[in-house]
C-alpha positions as CSV (number, residue, x, y, z in Angstrom):
1,M,0.0,0.0,0.0
2,S,1.2,3.5,-0.7
3,D,-0.3,6.9,0.2
4,A,2.1,8.8,-2.1
5,P,0.2,10.8,-4.7
6,L,-0.5,9.6,-8.2
7,G,0.8,12.0,-10.9
8,V,-1.4,13.0,-13.8
9,F,0.2,14.9,-16.7
10,D,-1.2,16.7,-19.7
11,S,0.0,19.5,-22.0
12,G,-2.9,21.5,-20.7
13,V,-6.2,21.3,-18.9
14,G,-7.7,18.6,-21.2
15,G,-6.4,15.8,-19.0
16,L,-8.9,16.8,-16.4
17,S,-11.3,14.6,-18.3
18,V,-9.1,11.7,-17.4
19,L,-8.7,12.9,-13.9
20,G,-12.4,12.6,-13.4
21,D,-12.3,9.0,-14.5
22,L,-9.4,8.3,-12.2
23,R,-11.3,9.8,-9.3
24,R,-14.2,7.5,-9.9
25,A,-12.0,4.5,-10.2
26,L,-9.6,5.5,-7.3
27,P,-11.6,7.4,-4.7
28,G,-8.9,7.1,-2.1
29,E,-6.0,8.3,-4.1
30,D,-4.4,11.7,-3.9
31,L,-4.0,13.0,-7.4
32,L,-1.3,15.5,-8.4
33,Y,-2.1,17.1,-11.8
34,L,0.5,18.9,-13.8
35,A,-0.6,21.0,-16.9
36,D,2.2,22.4,-19.1
37,T,0.2,25.4,-19.9
38,A,3.3,27.4,-20.9
39,H,3.7,25.1,-23.9
40,V,0.2,23.9,-24.8
41,P,-0.7,22.8,-27.4
42,Y,1.7,20.0,-28.2
43,G,0.0,18.7,-31.3
44,A,1.9,20.8,-33.9
45,R,5.3,20.7,-32.2
46,P,8.2,18.6,-33.5
47,D,8.5,15.0,-32.3
48,G,11.7,15.6,-30.3
49,E,10.3,18.7,-28.6
50,I,7.2,16.7,-27.5
51,R,9.4,14.0,-26.0
52,D,11.5,16.6,-24.2
53,L,8.6,18.6,-22.8
54,T,6.9,15.4,-21.6
55,A,10.1,14.1,-20.0
56,R,10.6,17.4,-18.1
57,A,7.1,17.3,-16.8
58,V,7.2,13.7,-15.7
59,S,10.6,14.5,-14.0
60,A,9.0,17.3,-12.1
61,L,6.2,15.0,-10.9
62,H,8.8,12.3,-9.9
63,A,10.7,14.9,-7.9
64,R,7.4,15.6,-6.0
65,G,7.4,12.0,-4.9
66,V,4.6,10.5,-7.0
67,K,4.3,6.7,-7.1
68,G,3.4,6.6,-10.8
69,V,2.3,8.9,-13.6
70,V,-0.7,8.8,-16.0
71,V,0.2,10.6,-19.2
72,A,-3.2,12.0,-19.8
73,C,-2.3,13.3,-23.2
74,N,-2.7,11.4,-26.5
75,T,0.0,13.4,-28.2
76,A,2.6,12.8,-25.4
77,S,1.6,9.2,-25.2
78,A,2.1,8.7,-29.0
79,F,5.7,9.9,-28.8
80,S,7.0,9.4,-25.2
81,L,5.9,6.3,-23.4
82,G,8.9,4.1,-24.3
83,D,11.3,6.8,-23.4
84,L,9.6,7.6,-20.1
85,R,9.4,3.9,-19.0
86,S,13.2,3.5,-19.6
87,R,13.9,6.6,-17.5
88,F,11.8,6.1,-14.4
89,D,11.4,3.3,-11.9
90,M,7.7,3.8,-11.5
91,P,4.6,2.9,-13.4
92,V,4.0,5.2,-16.4
93,I,0.6,4.7,-18.0
94,G,-0.4,6.2,-21.3
95,L,-3.5,6.6,-23.5
96,V,-4.5,4.5,-26.5
97,P,-7.2,6.0,-28.8
98,A,-10.5,4.1,-28.3
99,V,-10.5,2.6,-31.8
100,K,-11.2,-0.9,-30.6
101,P,-14.5,-0.2,-28.8
102,A,-15.5,2.0,-31.7
103,V,-14.9,-0.8,-34.2
104,L,-16.8,-3.3,-32.0
105,A,-19.8,-1.0,-31.7
106,S,-20.0,0.2,-35.3
107,R,-23.0,-1.0,-37.4
108,S,-22.2,1.1,-40.4
109,G,-18.6,-0.1,-40.8
110,V,-17.3,3.5,-40.6
111,V,-15.9,5.3,-37.6
112,G,-14.2,8.7,-37.2
113,V,-11.2,9.7,-35.2
114,L,-10.9,13.3,-34.1
115,A,-7.3,14.1,-33.0
116,T,-4.5,16.6,-33.0
117,P,-1.8,16.7,-35.7
118,G,0.7,15.1,-33.3
119,T,-1.5,12.1,-32.5
120,M,-2.2,11.6,-36.2
121,R,1.5,11.7,-36.9
122,G,2.5,9.2,-34.3
123,T,2.5,5.4,-34.8
124,L,0.2,4.6,-31.9
125,L,-3.0,5.5,-33.8
126,A,-1.8,3.7,-36.9
127,D,-1.0,0.6,-34.8
128,V,-4.5,0.3,-33.3
129,I,-6.2,0.9,-36.6
130,R,-4.1,-1.9,-38.1
131,E,-4.7,-4.2,-35.2
132,F,-8.5,-3.7,-34.7
133,A,-10.1,-1.8,-37.6
134,D,-8.4,-3.4,-40.6
135,P,-9.2,-7.0,-39.7
136,A,-12.8,-6.1,-39.0
137,G,-13.1,-4.3,-42.4
138,V,-14.1,-1.0,-40.6
139,E,-13.1,2.2,-42.4
140,V,-11.5,4.8,-40.1
141,L,-11.9,8.5,-41.2
142,K,-9.5,11.0,-39.6
143,A,-10.4,14.6,-38.7
144,V,-7.8,16.9,-37.4
145,S,-7.7,20.5,-36.1
146,T,-5.1,22.8,-34.5
147,E,-7.8,25.1,-33.2
148,L,-9.8,22.9,-30.9
149,V,-7.3,22.5,-28.0
150,P,-6.7,26.3,-27.7
151,L,-10.4,26.8,-27.6
152,V,-10.8,24.4,-24.7
153,E,-7.8,25.9,-23.0
154,A,-9.5,29.3,-23.3
155,G,-12.7,28.1,-21.7
156,Q,-14.5,28.2,-25.1
157,A,-15.5,24.6,-25.5
158,D,-19.2,25.6,-25.8
159,S,-18.6,28.6,-28.0
160,A,-20.0,29.4,-31.5
161,R,-16.4,29.2,-32.8
162,A,-15.9,25.7,-31.4
163,R,-19.2,24.6,-33.1
164,E,-18.1,26.2,-36.3
165,V,-14.8,24.3,-36.4
166,L,-16.4,21.0,-35.4
167,R,-19.1,21.5,-38.1
168,E,-16.4,22.1,-40.7
169,I,-14.2,19.1,-39.9
170,L,-16.8,16.6,-38.9
171,T,-19.4,17.1,-41.6
172,P,-17.5,14.9,-44.1
173,V,-17.2,12.2,-41.5
174,A,-20.9,12.3,-40.8
175,Q,-21.7,12.3,-44.5
176,A,-19.5,9.2,-45.0
177,G,-21.7,7.3,-42.6
178,A,-19.6,7.2,-39.5
179,D,-21.6,6.1,-36.5
180,G,-18.8,6.3,-33.9
181,L,-16.4,9.1,-33.2
182,V,-13.2,8.5,-31.2
183,L,-12.2,11.5,-29.2
184,G,-8.5,11.2,-29.7
185,C,-7.4,14.0,-27.4
186,T,-8.2,14.4,-23.7
187,H,-9.5,18.0,-24.4
188,Y,-12.2,16.7,-26.7
189,P,-14.6,15.1,-24.2
190,F,-15.2,18.7,-23.1
191,L,-16.5,19.4,-26.7
192,A,-19.2,16.7,-26.4
193,G,-21.9,19.3,-25.9
194,S,-20.9,21.2,-29.0
195,I,-20.6,18.0,-31.1
196,R,-24.1,17.0,-30.1
197,A,-25.4,20.4,-30.7
198,E,-24.2,20.2,-34.3
199,F,-24.7,16.6,-35.1
200,G,-27.3,15.3,-32.6
201,D,-27.1,11.5,-32.2
202,T,-25.1,10.9,-35.4
203,F,-22.1,9.7,-33.5
204,T,-21.5,7.6,-30.5
205,L,-18.7,9.4,-28.7
206,L,-15.9,7.3,-27.3
207,D,-12.8,8.2,-25.4
208,S,-10.2,6.2,-23.4
209,G,-10.5,7.9,-20.0
210,A,-12.5,5.2,-18.2
211,A,-10.4,2.4,-19.7
212,V,-7.1,4.0,-18.6
213,A,-8.5,4.6,-15.1
214,R,-9.4,0.9,-14.8
215,H,-6.0,-0.1,-16.1
216,T,-4.3,2.3,-13.6
217,R,-6.1,0.7,-10.7
218,R,-5.0,-2.7,-11.9
219,V,-1.4,-1.6,-12.2
220,L,-1.4,0.0,-8.7
221,E,-2.9,-3.2,-7.2
222,E,-0.4,-5.5,-8.9
223,R,2.5,-3.4,-7.7
224,G,1.2,-3.0,-4.2
225,L,0.9,0.8,-4.6
226,L,-2.9,1.2,-4.2
227,S,-3.8,3.4,-1.2
228,A,-5.5,1.7,1.7
229,R,-8.1,4.5,1.7
230,T,-11.4,3.9,0.0
231,S,-12.5,7.6,-0.1
232,G,-11.2,11.0,0.7
233,G,-8.7,11.4,-2.1
234,T,-7.6,15.0,-2.9
235,E,-6.6,16.8,-6.0
236,S,-3.7,19.2,-6.3
237,F,-2.7,21.3,-9.3
238,L,0.5,22.5,-10.9
239,V,0.8,24.6,-14.0
240,T,3.9,25.9,-15.9
241,G,2.1,29.0,-17.0
242,D,0.1,31.7,-15.2
243,P,-2.1,30.2,-12.4
244,A,-4.5,33.1,-12.4
245,R,-5.2,32.7,-16.1
246,A,-5.6,28.9,-15.7
247,A,-7.8,29.0,-12.5
248,P,-11.2,29.8,-14.1
249,V,-10.9,27.2,-16.8
250,V,-9.6,24.6,-14.3
251,T,-12.4,25.3,-11.9
252,D,-15.1,24.9,-14.7
253,L,-13.6,21.8,-16.3
254,L,-12.8,20.2,-13.0
255,S,-16.4,20.5,-12.0
256,R,-17.6,19.0,-15.3
257,A,-15.0,16.2,-15.1
258,L,-15.7,15.2,-11.5
259,G,-19.4,15.2,-12.0
260,A,-20.7,11.9,-10.5
261,A,-17.5,11.5,-8.6
262,N,-18.8,14.3,-6.3
263,V,-22.0,12.4,-5.4
264,Q,-22.1,9.9,-2.6
265,N,-25.0,8.6,-0.5
266,E,-25.3,11.7,1.5
267,G,-25.6,13.9,-1.6
268,E,-23.3,16.2,-3.4
269,I,-19.9,17.1,-2.0
270,H,-19.2,20.8,-2.5
271,R,-15.5,21.3,-3.2
272,A,-13.4,24.4,-2.5
273,P,-12.0,26.1,-5.6
274,P,-8.8,24.3,-6.7
275,R,-5.5,25.6,-5.4
276,I,-3.0,26.0,-8.3
277,E,0.7,26.3,-7.9
278,R,3.1,27.5,-10.6
279,I,6.1,25.2,-11.3
280,Q,9.0,25.3,-13.7
281,T,9.9,22.1,-15.5
């Protein structure tokens, strides 16, 4: 058993969607979340820079005494997992785009993947398409944008501009008959309302947050690192950019992400506004 915190890393605030799933799966764990808001977005950055920024962030979490790290960033996962696992003597858990469940659920034989340029460029997405979609004869259509992550980071996930961008890049996917849409970036679950406002029930939306949370619990159990506590876990936040600028968006998205995790038998738990510390990686 270990009461050391579990680290959670993302290039920005999008990984809060994964933090919500981790909280539901691990109610007793203390979660230390690091957002590299000084360098977000990662998607269009060169491969080596993505690996360097990710390694620096995970090193900062390791220095804070975390017992493991969930890389809650699809782009960082696509380029950095092997490197991180060779550097650190702790569990490092990454994300895999939810292509497998999308393929299994598809009735039309067409699914879409909405992701960043970095995730599209990496081999991880290509590997899961080759492993799961190709043998099943399911066509995978890719939709990419450099604008959606900054919109979520700016607190504009529900804005008219977000809906306009989504309408532009997803209309061809819908017209091609896709019945599932893989949200291949942890920022994108926060766009679910805008996607449904534009496309109704055209797509079943799938992301990998719940699956990675279940996997994280298994890894902690197998390594004897799971906290003995069954409730009462806390969340702490680190950013590399301006905490005052990040605070309103973190507060809003954290409330959305925790959702049902805040409800117990006695009713809703009212949490204090998150405390956010600036850190240099």
